[in-house]
C-alpha positions in Angstrom: -134.8 -42.2 -17.4 -134.7 -43.1 -13.8 -135.5 -41.0 -10.7 -132.1 -39.4 -10.2 -131.8 -38.6 -13.9 -135.1 -36.8 -13.7 -133.9 -35.0 -10.5 -130.9 -33.7 -12.6 -133.3 -32.7 -15.3 -135.4 -30.8 -12.8 -132.3 -28.9 -11.7 -131.3 -28.1 -15.3 -134.8 -26.9 -16.2 -135.2 -24.8 -13.1 -131.7 -23.3 -13.5 -132.5 -22.4 -17.1 -135.8 -20.9 -16.1 -134.1 -18.8 -13.4 -131.5 -17.4 -15.8 -134.3 -16.5 -18.2 -136.3 -14.7 -15.5 -139.0 -17.2 -14.7 -139.2 -18.5 -11.2 -142.4 -20.5 -11.1 -142.2 -23.8 -9.2 -142.4 -26.9 -11.4 -143.7 -30.4 -10.9 -142.6 -33.5 -12.8 -144.6 -36.7 -12.6 -143.3 -40.0 -14.0 -145.6 -42.9 -14.6 -146.5 -44.5 -17.9 -145.7 -41.0 -19.3 -143.6 -38.1 -18.0 -145.5 -34.9 -17.3 -144.0 -31.5 -16.4 -146.2 -28.7 -15.1 -145.5 -25.2 -14.0 -147.2 -24.0 -10.8 -148.5 -20.5 -9.9 -149.4 -20.8 -6.3 -149.4 -18.2 -3.5 -148.2 -20.5 -0.7 -147.5 -24.1 0.4 -151.2 -24.6 1.4 -152.4 -23.7 -2.1 -149.6 -25.9 -3.6 -150.9 -28.8 -1.5 -154.4 -28.3 -2.8 -153.2 -28.0 -6.4 -151.0 -31.1 -6.1 -153.9 -33.1 -4.6 -156.0 -32.3 -7.6 -153.1 -33.2 -10.0 -152.7 -36.5 -8.2 -156.4 -37.3 -8.8 -156.2 -36.2 -12.4 -152.9 -38.0 -13.2 -153.7 -41.2 -11.3 -154.4 -42.9 -14.6 -150.6 -42.5 -15.5 -149.8 -44.9 -12.6 -147.2 -42.5 -11.1 -144.0 -43.9 -9.8 -142.6 -40.7 -8.4 -143.2 -36.9 -8.3 -140.5 -34.2 -8.3 -141.1 -30.6 -7.1 -138.6 -27.9 -8.0 -138.7 -24.2 -6.8 -136.5 -21.3 -5.8 -136.2 -21.0 -2.0 -134.2 -19.4 0.7 -131.9 -21.5 2.8 -130.5 -20.5 6.2 -126.8 -21.0 6.7 -127.4 -20.8 10.5 -128.2 -24.1 12.2 -131.8 -24.3 13.5 -132.9 -20.9 12.2 -135.7 -20.4 9.8 -134.6 -18.6 6.7 -137.0 -15.7 7.5 -135.2 -15.3 10.9 -131.7 -15.6 9.6 -129.5 -12.7 8.5 -127.1 -15.1 6.8 -129.1 -16.9 4.1 -128.8 -17.8 0.5 -131.0 -18.5 -2.5 -131.2 -22.0 -3.8 -132.9 -24.1 -6.4 -134.6 -26.7 -4.2 -135.6 -30.1 -5.7 -137.6 -32.6 -3.6 -139.0 -35.9 -4.6 -141.2 -38.7 -3.3 -141.9 -42.1 -4.6 -145.2 -44.0 -4.4 -143.9 -45.9 -1.3 -143.2 -42.7 0.5 -139.5 -42.6 0.3 -137.9 -39.4 -1.0 -135.3 -36.8 -0.5 -134.2 -33.3 -1.5 -131.2 -31.4 -2.9 -130.4 -27.8 -3.1 -128.2 -25.8 -5.6 -127.1 -22.5 -4.1 -126.7 -19.5 -6.3 -126.1 -15.8 -6.1 -127.3 -13.0 -8.4 -124.5 -10.6 -9.3 -125.9 -7.9 -11.5 -127.5 -9.8 -14.4 -125.2 -12.8 -14.0 -125.7 -15.9 -11.8 -122.9 -17.6 -9.7 -123.9 -21.2 -9.1 -122.6 -23.4 -6.2 -122.5 -27.1 -5.8 -125.5 -29.4 -5.4 -125.9 -30.5 -1.8 -128.2 -32.9 0.1 -130.9 -31.4 2.3 -131.6 -33.3 5.4 -135.0 -33.5 7.1 -136.9 -32.4 4.0 -140.7 -32.6 4.4 -143.1 -31.6 1.7 -146.9 -31.6 2.5 -147.6 -30.8 -1.2 -145.9 -34.1 -2.3 -147.8 -36.0 0.3 -151.0 -34.4 -0.9 -150.2 -35.5 -4.5 -150.0 -39.1 -3.4 -153.3 -38.8 -1.5 -154.9 -37.5 -4.7 -153.4 -40.4 -6.7 -154.9 -42.9 -4.2 -158.3 -41.2 -4.4 -158.1 -41.2 -8.3 -157.2 -44.9 -8.3 -160.0 -45.7 -5.8 -162.5 -43.6 -7.7 -161.5 -43.6 -11.4 -164.9 -42.2 -12.5 -164.2 -39.1 -10.3 -160.7 -38.7 -11.7 -162.1 -39.0 -15.2 -164.8 -36.3 -14.4 -162.1 -34.0 -13.1 -159.9 -34.5 -16.2 -162.8 -33.7 -18.5 -163.6 -30.5 -16.6 -160.1 -29.2 -17.1 -159.7 -30.5 -20.6 -157.2 -33.4 -20.0 -157.6 -36.2 -22.3 -157.2 -39.7 -20.9 -154.0 -41.1 -22.2 -154.2 -44.7 -20.8 -157.5 -46.4 -21.5 -157.8 -49.7 -19.6 
């Protein structure tokens, strides 16, 4: 699979999880293997810390890209934060970043109507920034620079090293 196929997969998995009542954010990392991990973090700051640690621990997979998927609010009003806008909608937000720092984001709007969901069309999101994805790559670089540290972290959390070099 390539990056955009994995972005589509992230949309599919997140949409399925939403319809089943689970709204935990998800991270997909593609390197020598593909890893999908659910996140239970209070806020973006905590997500950045968790993704940094994930980057260190998964550095041995030689990550090519990381994809983050979550439920978010999107403002329909230009230059208004969703928390300040009266006209906002819920979206599945999928952002990605490659090892070289390029990336992007797409959103899939939806509405809850009783127990049903009405899904819109996927749209590009401009000016997407994700400190947690940047933190992931900082962790990867540290893990590659200090493989013994990364191995120690993996052992502490019970992750077996997949790629022995």
